[in-house]
C-alpha positions in Angstrom: 42.8 22.1 -3.8 44.3 18.1 -2.6 45.0 20.4 1.1 41.3 22.0 1.5 39.8 18.4 0.2 42.0 16.4 2.9 41.8 18.8 5.5 37.7 18.6 4.6 38.2 14.8 4.8 39.6 15.7 7.7 36.8 17.6 9.5 34.5 15.0 8.6 36.5 12.3 10.3 36.6 14.4 13.7 32.5 15.1 13.4 32.0 11.8 13.3 33.9 10.8 15.9 32.0 13.2 18.0 28.4 12.5 17.5 29.0 8.8 16.7 31.9 7.8 19.4 31.4 10.0 21.9 27.5 11.3 21.3 26.2 8.0 21.0 24.5 9.4 18.0 23.6 12.5 19.0 23.6 16.0 17.2 23.9 14.3 13.6 23.6 17.7 12.2 27.4 18.2 12.5 28.2 14.8 10.5 25.2 16.2 7.5 27.5 19.6 7.8 30.7 18.3 7.8 29.8 16.1 4.5 28.0 19.2 2.8 31.1 20.9 2.9 33.7 17.5 2.1 30.8 17.5 -0.8 31.8 20.5 -2.1 35.1 20.7 -2.4 35.4 16.6 -4.4 32.9 18.5 -6.7 35.4 21.0 -7.6 38.0 18.9 -7.9 35.5 17.0 -10.0 34.6 19.9 -12.2 38.4 21.4 -12.4 40.2 18.1 -12.9 40.7 15.4 -15.5 39.1 11.9 -15.6 40.8 9.0 -14.8 42.2 6.7 -17.7 41.1 2.6 -17.9 40.8 1.0 -14.7 37.8 -2.0 -14.8 36.8 -0.9 -17.9 39.7 -2.3 -19.2 38.9 -6.0 -17.6 37.8 -8.7 -20.1 35.3 -11.1 -19.0 33.8 -13.6 -21.4 30.2 -14.0 -22.7 29.9 -17.6 -20.2 32.2 -15.3 -17.1 29.4 -12.7 -17.3 26.2 -15.3 -17.3 28.0 -16.9 -14.0 27.5 -13.4 -12.3 24.5 -12.6 -13.6 22.9 -16.2 -12.5 24.7 -16.2 -9.1 23.3 -12.5 -8.5 19.7 -13.6 -10.2 20.2 -16.9 -7.6 20.7 -14.8 -4.2 18.4 -12.1 -4.6 15.6 -14.8 -5.6 16.6 -16.6 -2.4 16.2 -14.0 -0.2 12.4 -13.2 -2.2 11.3 -16.3 -2.5 9.9 -17.4 1.1 7.7 -13.8 0.9 5.9 -15.2 -2.4 2.7 -15.4 -0.2 3.4 -12.4 2.2 -0.6 -10.5 3.2 -2.1 -7.8 2.1 -1.1 -5.0 4.3 -2.6 -1.5 4.9 -3.6 0.1 1.7 -3.9 -2.6 -0.1 -7.4 -3.2 1.1 -8.4 -0.1 0.2 -7.5 -0.9 -3.6 -9.1 -4.3 -3.4 -12.1 -2.5 -1.7 -12.4 0.3 -4.2 -11.3 -1.2 -7.3 -13.1 -5.2 -7.2 -15.8 -4.3 -9.3 -13.5 -2.0 -11.6 -15.6 1.2 -10.9 -13.1 3.2 -9.8 -9.7 2.3 -12.3 -9.5 6.1 -13.7 -9.3 7.7 -10.3 -9.0 5.6 -7.0 -8.6 6.8 -3.3 -8.3 10.4 -4.3 -5.0 9.6 -7.1 -5.0 9.6 -10.6 -2.7 5.9 -11.6 -5.2 4.2 -14.6 -2.2 1.7 -15.6 -1.6 0.7 -11.6 -5.4 0.6 -11.2 -5.9 -1.9 -14.6 -3.2 -3.3 -13.4 -4.7 -4.3 -10.0 -8.1 -5.0 -11.1 -7.2 -7.0 -13.9 -5.0 -9.4 -11.0 -7.8 -9.6 -8.5 -10.6 -10.4 -11.2 -8.0 -13.0 -12.9 -6.6 -14.1 -9.4 -9.3 -13.5 -6.9 -8.1 -12.6 -3.5 -4.6 -14.1 -3.6 -1.6 -11.8 -2.9 0.7 -14.3 -5.4 0.3 -12.9 -8.5 0.9 -9.6 -7.2 4.0 -10.6 -6.0 4.6 -12.4 -8.6 4.3 -9.3 -11.2 6.2 -6.8 -8.3 9.0 -9.2 -8.3 9.7 -9.5 -12.5 9.5 -5.4 -12.5 12.0 -5.0 -10.2 14.1 -8.0 -11.9 13.0 -5.9 -15.1 14.6 -2.3 -13.8 17.2 -4.5 -13.3 18.3 -5.3 -16.6 17.8 -1.6 -17.3 19.6 -0.8 -15.2 22.3 -3.1 -16.7 21.9 -1.5 -20.3 22.0 1.9 -19.6 24.5 1.9 -17.4 26.2 -0.2 -19.4 25.4 2.9 -22.0 26.7 5.2 -19.9 30.5 3.4 -19.1 30.5 1.9 -22.2 31.6 -1.3 -20.4 30.9 -4.8 -18.7 32.4 -4.9 -15.2 30.6 -1.2 -14.2 27.5 -1.8 -15.7 27.6 -4.6 -13.6 28.4 -3.3 -10.7 25.7 -0.5 -11.0 22.8 -3.2 -12.0 23.8 -5.5 -8.9 23.8 -2.7 -6.4 20.7 -1.5 -7.8 18.9 -5.5 -7.6 20.0 -6.1 -3.8 19.0 -2.1 -2.8 18.0 -2.2 1.0 15.6 0.5 0.2 13.5 -2.0 -2.0 11.5 -4.0 0.3 8.5 -1.4 0.3 8.1 -1.0 -2.9 8.9 -4.5 -4.4 7.0 -6.7 -1.5 4.1 -4.7 -0.1 1.2 -4.6 -3.1 0.8 -0.8 -3.3 4.5 -0.2 -4.4 3.6 -1.7 -7.8 2.7 1.8 -8.5 6.6 2.4 -7.8 7.5 -0.3 -10.1 5.5 0.3 -12.8 5.6 3.9 -13.3 10.1 3.3 -13.4 10.2 0.4 -14.9 8.1 2.0 -17.9 10.6 5.2 -17.6 13.9 4.0 -17.8 11.7 1.5 -21.0 11.7 4.6 -22.5 15.2 6.1 -21.4 16.5 2.4 -22.8 14.6 3.5 -26.1 15.8 7.7 -25.9 19.6 5.8 -25.6 19.5 3.1 -28.1 20.4 5.4 -31.2 23.4 8.2 -31.3 21.0 10.2 -33.5 17.7 10.0 -32.6 15.4 8.8 -35.2 10.9 9.2 -35.4 10.9 5.6 -34.1 12.6 6.3 -31.3 9.9 9.6 -30.3 7.1 7.3 -30.8 8.2 4.5 -28.3 10.0 6.6 -25.6 6.3 9.1 -26.0 4.7 5.4 -25.6 6.2 4.8 -22.3 6.6 8.2 -20.9 2.9 7.8 -21.2 2.7 5.3 -19.2 4.5 5.9 -16.6 2.8 9.2 -16.1 -0.7 6.6 -16.1 1.8 4.9 -13.6 2.4 7.6 -11.0 2.3 11.3 -11.5 6.1 11.3 -10.1 7.3 9.9 -13.9 6.8 13.8 -14.2 10.7 13.5 -13.9 11.0 12.6 -17.4 11.3 16.0 -18.1 14.6 15.9 -16.7 15.7 12.9 -16.9 15.7 13.4 -20.4 17.6 15.8 -21.2 20.5 14.8 -18.2 21.0 11.6 -20.1 21.6 14.2 -23.6 24.0 16.0 -22.2 26.5 13.0 -20.5 25.6 10.8 -23.3 25.5 12.5 -26.5 26.6 16.5 -25.5 23.1 17.2 -27.1 24.3 15.7 -30.6 21.6 13.6 -31.1 20.5 14.7 -34.5 18.3 16.8 -36.4 15.1 15.2 -34.8 16.2 16.1 -31.4 13.9 19.5 -31.4 10.8 17.8 -32.3 11.9 15.0 -29.1 11.4 18.1 -27.0 8.8 19.2 -28.8 7.0 16.0 -28.2 7.9 15.9 -24.0 6.5 19.6 -23.9 3.2 18.6 -25.4 3.0 15.8 -23.0 3.9 17.1 -19.8 1.6 20.2 -20.6 -1.3 17.5 -21.5 -1.2 15.2 -19.2 -1.3 18.1 -16.9 -4.3 19.6 -17.8 -5.9 16.4 -17.8 -4.4 15.4 -14.2 -5.8 18.7 -13.4 -9.9 18.3 -14.3 -9.6 14.8 -12.8 -8.5 15.5 -9.9 -7.7 18.7 -8.2 -3.6 19.8 -7.3 -3.3 20.8 -3.6 -2.3 24.5 -3.7 0.1 24.2 -1.0 2.4 22.2 -3.9 3.4 25.8 -5.3 4.9 27.3 -2.3 7.7 28.4 -2.6 10.2 25.5 -1.0 12.1 27.1 2.6 15.4 26.4 3.5 14.1 23.6 5.5 12.9 21.1 2.1 15.7 22.5 0.4 18.7 20.8 3.7 16.4 17.7 2.8 16.2 17.6 -0.4 20.2 17.8 -0.3 20.5 15.7 2.9 17.9 12.9 2.7 19.0 10.5 0.4 22.5 10.7 0.8 21.5 10.2 4.4 19.9 7.0 3.4 21.3 5.3 0.9 24.5 5.6 3.4 23.1 4.0 6.7 20.6 1.6 4.6 18.9 -0.5 7.3 16.0 0.0 9.7 17.2 2.1 12.4 14.4 1.4 14.5 14.4 -1.9 14.9 18.5 -2.9 14.7 19.0 0.0 17.0 21.2 3.0 16.4 24.0 1.5 15.4 26.3 4.1 15.9 30.1 2.7 15.5 29.1 1.0 12.6 27.7 3.9 10.7 30.9 5.9 12.1 33.3 3.3 10.6 31.3 3.2 7.1 30.3 6.8 7.0 34.7 7.4 7.7 35.0 4.4 4.9 33.0 6.2 2.8 34.3 9.6 2.9 38.3 7.8 2.4 37.0 6.1 -0.6 36.1 9.2 -2.3 39.5 11.3 -0.7 41.8 8.9 -2.4 40.6 9.2 -6.6 39.7 12.4 -5.9 43.3 13.7 -4.8 44.5 12.0 -8.1 41.9 13.4 -10.3 40.6 10.4 -11.1 36.1 9.7 -10.9 34.6 9.9 -13.8 32.6 12.9 -14.4 29.8 10.1 -14.4 29.5 10.5 -10.5 27.8 13.7 -11.4 25.4 12.3 -13.6 24.6 9.6 -10.8 24.2 12.6 -8.1 21.1 14.2 -10.7 19.6 11.0 -11.2 19.6 10.6 -7.4 17.5 14.5 -7.1 15.7 13.7 -10.3 13.8 10.9 -8.8 12.7 13.2 -5.6 12.1 16.7 -7.3 8.9 15.9 -7.8 7.8 14.3 -4.4 8.3 18.0 -3.3 7.7 19.1 0.5 5.9 15.3 0.3 9.3 13.5 0.1 10.3 11.8 3.4 12.3 9.0 4.2 12.0 8.1 7.8 14.7 6.4 10.1 12.9 3.1 10.0 12.7 3.3 6.0 8.9 4.5 5.8 8.8 6.3 2.9 11.9 4.5 1.2 9.7 3.5 -1.8 10.1 7.3 -2.8 14.3 6.4 -3.3 13.1 3.6 -5.6 14.0 5.4 -9.0 16.7 7.2 -7.0 18.4 3.3 -6.2 19.9 4.0 -10.2 21.6 7.8 -9.4 22.9 6.1 -6.3 24.2 2.7 -8.4 25.7 5.0 -11.0 27.6 7.0 -8.0 29.3 3.4 -6.7 30.0 2.4 -10.2 31.8 5.9 -10.8 33.7 5.5 -7.8 35.0 2.0 -8.1 35.5 2.2 -12.1 39.1 4.4 -11.1 40.3 2.1 -8.6 39.3 -1.6 -9.3 41.9 -2.7 -12.0 42.1 -6.4 -11.3 39.8 -9.6 -11.8 40.6 -10.5 -8.6 39.7 -7.1 -6.9 36.4 -6.4 -9.4 35.5 -10.2 -8.1 35.8 -9.4 -4.5 33.8 -6.3 -4.6 31.4 -8.0 -6.4 31.3 -10.4 -3.4 31.6 -7.7 -0.9 28.8 -5.9 -2.3 26.4 -8.7 -2.8 26.8 -10.3 0.8 26.5 -7.0 2.2 23.4 -5.3 0.2 21.7 -8.9 0.7 22.7 -8.7 4.5 21.0 -5.8 5.3 17.8 -6.3 2.2 17.6 -9.7 4.4 16.9 -7.7 7.6 15.0 -4.9 6.2 12.7 -7.6 4.5 12.4 -9.6 8.2 10.6 -6.2 9.8 8.1 -7.3 6.7 7.6 -10.6 7.7 7.2 -10.1 11.3 4.2 -6.9 9.9 2.3 -9.8 8.0 2.7 -12.1 11.1 0.9 -9.5 12.8 -1.8 -9.2 10.7 -2.7 -12.6 10.4 -3.1 -13.3 13.8 -5.3 -10.4 14.4 -8.1 -11.2 16.4 -11.7 -11.4 14.2 -12.9 -8.2 16.8 -10.3 -6.0 16.5 -11.0 -2.6 17.5 -9.6 0.3 15.7 -7.8 1.1 18.3 -6.1 -1.8 18.9 -5.1 -2.3 15.0 -1.5 -1.5 14.8 -0.7 0.8 12.5 2.9 -0.7 11.7 5.9 -3.0 12.8 8.7 -0.7 12.9 8.2 1.1 9.9 6.5 -1.9 8.3 2.7 -0.9 7.6 0.3 -3.0 8.5 -3.4 -1.1 9.1 -2.1 2.4 8.7 -4.9 2.5 6.3 -8.3 0.3 4.9 -8.9 -1.3 8.8 -13.0 -1.1 7.7 -12.0 -2.4 4.2 -9.8 -5.0 6.2 -12.6 -5.8 8.5 -15.2 -6.1 5.6 -12.6 -8.8 3.3 -11.3 -10.9 5.7 -14.3 -13.2 6.1 -14.2 -13.1 1.7 -10.4 -14.0 1.8 -10.7 -16.1 4.2 -13.2 -18.2 2.3 -11.4 -17.5 -1.0 -8.3 -19.4 0.8 -10.6 -22.2 1.7 -12.2 -22.8 -1.3 
């Protein structure tokens, strides 16, 4: 098995060299195929081998040291985002401003059944008026809340502070968050992910699940569903947590919990179908292209987390990053030292994207990256699982966290720079701009893809509001 795994690594490096060093990014499908083969042997090794012993789990940190680590991470994230507190409304934001300003479309707005998001949007609009600041305060707070929940869930998964902090750090500074966190319409993602992570937090807080847990989990699951339909992934999330965390040994109320989950799913499906019909092509049998995209797109994006349209092809950097990633996986795989939690992380990535079905697509310029917001939780578990058996000293751990914070922060800042320029473009549009002159996006950052008519109508009101 080790020989086959090593040959698969060589095949990966050969294809990386050919695609990025010889062809400068052309024929990238060869890299995908090589990584599929490599991943297959890693999973075989993982399933058949033993988990590592200790490693980073044995590292001990005092409470004040934990506080310092968390404070530095928070400070760096705020340093990146605080300049965007007054970032303007873009694209779909104007549609929601128009539809929800009188509260007539809270249950259903613009073809979507997302009453929790609509209600929050309406309350902020009525309370604070046409200013983006409170929307961003809510968005930033929800993202920080999600990061805290990822920390607690990761601590229950890895049963140690060091790997839990790595998981939370990767999620906090994820370069894919811009579309969900900065774009006000991305509040939909933040609401459902925060609510579902909160449901998972209560679901895993005790080994034996009780009636209180069932009630709380059901409540926050319903809130997640009413925030965005993608939250139906809960029906896969909770069993995954049961398998890896408890081996389904949750006590006599476990059947009651799953009965409640089934009823929630059926009831939501019925209400959703009554309020808004489900497109007939949604249930079309998946073709080979869909399966290929589902399996490869998240990992392609996570391994190259920058806006390629804005920053260029970066062929050499891709080669270095992907080759290093393959090598990092190879070293512990040879020794059978990758945690089985790696499988949970991979599962979480797919759980977050499955409900999107054929709508799931993340472009090279990161359009659609909001669809990976929940999956970033899975990616953080994957990375923590890889590093868990490799990091054995406090010095190595501190260097790793500093490297992750600095590297992810730089990429995130670069991706946000694209949105900053998009915000500048919409602010400087002439008063009498025509529809055909209105920019759709700037290197993946939405400007007026939707909402042009609403933008024209509301622009005088927004300017008058700001002048008061």
